[in-house]
C-alpha positions in Angstrom: 15.4 39.3 1.2 16.6 37.7 4.8 16.1 34.8 5.7 13.0 32.4 8.0 14.5 30.9 10.6 12.1 27.2 10.5 12.5 24.0 13.5 12.7 21.0 11.2 9.2 18.8 13.2 11.5 15.6 10.7 13.9 15.1 8.7 14.0 17.6 5.2 17.4 16.0 2.4 19.8 17.8 2.4 18.7 20.0 4.7 18.7 18.9 8.4 17.3 16.7 10.6 13.7 16.4 13.0 14.7 19.3 15.7 17.9 21.1 14.1 17.4 24.9 13.7 17.8 26.0 10.0 17.9 29.0 8.2 15.8 29.2 4.6 14.9 31.7 1.8 11.4 32.6 2.5 10.1 31.8 -0.2 11.1 28.1 0.2 9.1 27.9 3.9 6.5 29.3 3.1 5.1 27.2 -0.5 6.9 23.6 0.9 8.5 23.3 4.1 5.5 25.5 6.3 2.8 23.6 4.2 4.0 20.3 4.3 4.1 20.6 7.9 7.8 19.3 7.8 8.4 22.8 9.6 7.3 25.7 12.6 8.4 28.9 12.7 11.5 29.1 14.5 9.6 31.0 17.6 10.2 30.7 21.7 7.0 29.6 22.1 6.8 26.8 19.8 10.6 25.6 20.0 8.7 25.1 24.0 6.6 23.5 22.2 8.4 21.4 20.2 10.4 20.2 22.5 7.2 19.6 24.9 5.9 16.8 21.7 9.8 15.5 20.3 9.4 12.3 22.2 5.5 11.5 20.2 6.8 13.0 17.1 10.6 10.9 17.2 8.1 7.9 18.2 5.7 8.5 15.3 8.8 9.4 12.5 10.0 5.6 14.2 7.0 3.8 13.3 6.4 5.2 9.7 10.7 4.2 9.0 9.8 1.4 9.9 6.5 0.9 8.2 8.4 2.0 5.1 11.7 -0.1 5.0 9.2 -3.6 5.6 7.3 -2.2 2.0 11.1 -1.6 0.9 11.7 -5.3 1.7 8.3 -6.6 0.3 8.2 -4.4 -3.3 12.0 -4.4 -3.3 13.3 -5.1 -7.6 9.8 -3.2 -7.7 9.4 -2.8 -12.5 7.2 -0.9 -14.2 6.7 -1.2 -17.2 5.6 1.9 -19.1 4.2 1.7 -22.7 4.7 5.1 -25.2 4.9 5.9 -29.0 8.6 6.4 -30.0 10.1 7.2 -33.3 12.4 4.2 -34.7 15.4 6.3 -33.6 13.8 5.1 -29.9 13.0 8.5 -29.7 9.8 9.5 -27.4 6.4 12.3 -28.5 6.6 13.5 -25.5 8.6 12.6 -22.2 8.1 10.0 -18.9 7.6 12.4 -16.1 7.2 11.4 -12.1 3.0 11.3 -12.7 3.4 8.2 -15.1 5.6 5.9 -13.2 3.5 7.1 -9.7 0.7 5.6 -12.1 2.7 2.4 -12.8 3.6 1.9 -9.5 0.5 2.0 -7.8 -1.0 -0.4 -10.9 2.2 -2.7 -10.5 1.2 -2.6 -6.6 3.1 0.1 -4.9 0.8 3.1 -3.8 2.9 6.3 -4.1 2.4 9.6 -4.5 4.3 11.5 -7.5 5.9 13.8 -5.3 8.0 10.5 -3.8 9.9 9.9 -7.7 12.8 11.4 -7.6 13.8 12.0 -11.5 16.6 14.3 -12.0 15.5 14.4 -15.5 12.6 13.4 -18.0 12.9 10.0 -19.8 12.9 10.9 -23.2 14.0 7.8 -25.0 13.0 3.8 -24.3 15.3 1.9 -22.6 15.5 0.8 -19.0 15.9 3.6 -15.9 16.7 3.2 -12.8 15.1 5.8 -10.5 14.5 6.5 -7.2 11.0 6.3 -4.3 11.6 7.7 -1.4 8.8 6.0 1.0 9.7 8.1 4.3 13.2 10.8 4.6 15.2 8.2 5.7 14.0 5.1 3.7 13.7 5.0 -0.7 14.2 2.6 -2.9 15.5 2.1 -6.8 12.6 0.5 -9.1 13.4 -0.2 -12.8 11.2 2.0 -15.5 10.7 0.1 -18.9 9.8 2.6 -21.6 9.2 0.3 -24.4 6.6 0.7 -27.5 4.6 -2.6 -26.9 4.6 -4.9 -24.3 6.5 -7.9 -26.1 9.0 -4.9 -26.7 9.2 -4.4 -22.9 9.8 -8.1 -22.2 12.8 -8.4 -25.0 14.1 -5.3 -23.1 13.6 -6.3 -19.8 15.5 -9.9 -21.1 18.3 -7.8 -22.4 17.9 -7.1 -25.4 18.5 -4.6 -27.7 15.4 -2.8 -29.1 15.7 0.8 -30.3 18.3 0.4 -33.4 18.3 -2.6 -34.7 21.5 -3.4 -37.4 21.0 -7.1 -40.5 22.8 -9.2 -40.6 24.1 -7.8 -43.9 24.5 -4.6 -43.2 27.4 -3.0 -41.5 28.0 -1.0 -38.5 30.9 1.9 -39.0 33.5 1.2 -37.5 36.2 3.1 -37.2 38.2 1.0 -38.4 35.7 0.2 -41.8 35.6 4.1 -42.3 39.2 4.6 -43.3 39.9 1.0 -45.3 41.9 1.4 -48.1 43.9 3.2 -49.2 42.9 6.5 -47.4 44.4 7.5 -44.7 43.1 8.7 -41.4 42.8 12.8 -41.2 45.5 13.9 -38.8 
């Protein structure tokens, strides 16, 4: 299928800056860029209209970016606690998604959409995770996601304590040294 030419109305990560004319696949244009009003088809009329409105669009973009920077300063270092059921090994029954993180951030005082949460992979184990939240195409913050079984466990994790796979004092953690103790020689 032939690529579609679009003019970007705002910066799109991994694609281009405002005003760039880019070629993208038809589905990406039809399903994301055009409905989200991030781009216009690159026809002569639309290019002329964009050039007339360029100063206004750039001013709006600068205003939104400054607002996002103020929010980023105010909520820098935000930590979100998510309580989930998990097995003894720390594996979750299910996973933590971008929606869960956005709901937790909203409860913590930062109203965001799930589409603003950049999550490479779903979170499937207990622990602390750093995730990126995009407040604006040019402004993002790091949010710490604390996944735990209870609020008390979340507090222990936040202090740096290990909560999964804890070893009793009389139990020894197997290591390379104590596995091959005695007369037996390591295979080699």
